[in-house]
Backbone as ProteinMPNN parsed JSONL, in Angstrom:
{"seq_chain_A": "MMNTYLQGAVSMNKIMIFIYCICLFLKAVEK", "coords_chain_A": {"N_chain_A": [[-36.755, -50.831, 11.043], [-34.836, -49.133, 12.137], [-33.511, -50.892, 13.717], [-32.378, -52.751, 11.806], [-30.541, -51.025, 10.637], [-28.813, -50.609, 12.829], [-27.818, -53.137, 13.143], [-26.351, -53.552, 10.785], [-24.43, -51.529, 11.097], [-23.151, -52.549, 13.359], [-22.055, -54.951, 12.065], [-20.355, -53.943, 10.153], [-18.525, -52.656, 11.843], [-17.356, -54.861, 13.153], [-16.015, -55.881, 10.842], [-14.21, -53.859, 10.317], [-12.658, -53.901, 12.51], [-11.544, -56.418, 12.317], [-9.977, -56.201, 10.01], [-8.125, -54.224, 10.854], [-6.894, -55.799, 12.867], [-5.67, -57.67, 11.263], [-3.885, -55.982, 9.902], [-2.181, -55.156, 11.997], [-1.065, -57.701, 12.592], [0.354, -58.29, 10.272], [2.23, -56.177, 10.358], [3.719, -56.923, 12.657], [4.834, -59.321, 11.73], [6.43, -58.482, 9.772], [8.626, -57.368, 11.132]], "CA_chain_A": [[-35.811, -50.098, 10.152], [-33.585, -48.669, 12.844], [-32.801, -52.113, 14.128], [-31.675, -53.191, 10.664], [-29.475, -50.082, 10.493], [-27.907, -50.886, 13.839], [-27.147, -54.464, 12.855], [-25.489, -53.194, 9.664], [-23.38, -50.699, 11.684], [-22.339, -53.524, 14.075], [-21.242, -55.898, 11.231], [-19.157, -53.083, 9.564], [-17.594, -52.401, 12.9], [-16.464, -55.97, 13.272], [-15.108, -56.017, 9.726], [-13.055, -52.918, 10.498], [-11.805, -54.505, 13.683], [-10.911, -57.726, 11.732], [-9.047, -55.706, 9.129], [-7.208, -53.629, 11.761], [-6.073, -56.863, 13.521], [-4.731, -58.299, 10.214], [-2.733, -55.036, 9.683], [-1.222, -55.054, 13.073], [-0.351, -58.862, 12.543], [1.335, -58.134, 9.159], [3.287, -55.288, 10.807], [4.487, -57.655, 13.715], [5.534, -60.318, 11.157], [7.625, -57.815, 9.018], [9.801, -56.953, 12.078]], "C_chain_A": [[-34.528, -49.738, 10.95], [-32.777, -49.856, 13.315], [-32.014, -52.742, 13.066], [-30.426, -52.297, 10.505], [-28.293, -50.35, 11.522], [-27.09, -52.12, 13.588], [-26.155, -54.341, 11.746], [-24.288, -52.445, 10.199], [-22.551, -51.676, 12.538], [-21.506, -54.464, 13.212], [-20.203, -55.119, 10.452], [-18.188, -52.812, 10.64], [-16.691, -53.557, 13.117], [-15.602, -56.204, 12.045], [-13.923, -55.148, 9.934], [-12.073, -53.366, 11.459], [-10.854, -55.597, 13.114], [-9.776, -57.071, 10.916], [-7.936, -55.111, 9.774], [-6.324, -54.674, 12.307], [-5.17, -57.517, 12.532], [-3.6, -57.29, 9.972], [-1.737, -55.075, 10.734], [-0.401, -56.497, 13.069], [0.705, -58.82, 11.464], [2.51, -57.214, 9.649], [4.188, -56.086, 11.741], [5.317, -58.586, 12.82], [6.666, -59.616, 10.278], [8.766, -57.536, 9.985], [10.745, -58.17, 12.212]], "O_chain_A": [[-33.391, -49.977, 10.545], [-31.546, -49.843, 13.317], [-30.961, -53.285, 13.399], [-29.342, -52.823, 10.254], [-27.101, -50.331, 11.213], [-25.875, -52.16, 13.781], [-25.138, -55.033, 11.796], [-23.175, -52.732, 9.757], [-21.324, -51.636, 12.448], [-20.365, -54.761, 13.566], [-19.178, -55.713, 10.119], [-17.001, -52.739, 10.321], [-15.477, -53.406, 13.255], [-14.493, -56.711, 12.208], [-12.779, -55.572, 9.768], [-10.859, -53.252, 11.294], [-9.653, -55.673, 13.373], [-8.626, -57.426, 11.175], [-6.807, -55.387, 9.371], [-5.104, -54.523, 12.252], [-4.043, -57.891, 12.859], [-2.448, -57.705, 9.847], [-0.539, -55.034, 10.454], [0.761, -56.522, 13.473], [1.833, -59.258, 11.686], [3.669, -57.501, 9.347], [5.403, -55.93, 11.62], [6.511, -58.678, 13.107], [7.743, -60.189, 10.111], [9.898, -57.491, 9.503], [11.755, -58.094, 12.912]]}, "name": "protein", "num_of_chains": 1, "seq": "MMNTYLQGAVSMNKIMIFIYCICLFLKAVEK"}
């Protein structure tokens, strides 16, 4: 159970990092 929770947290963290990178890319393109 704990292992599944950790896997879910890691996948969510990767998604957040992915979205953050996209936001930085869009800001760089706007300039």
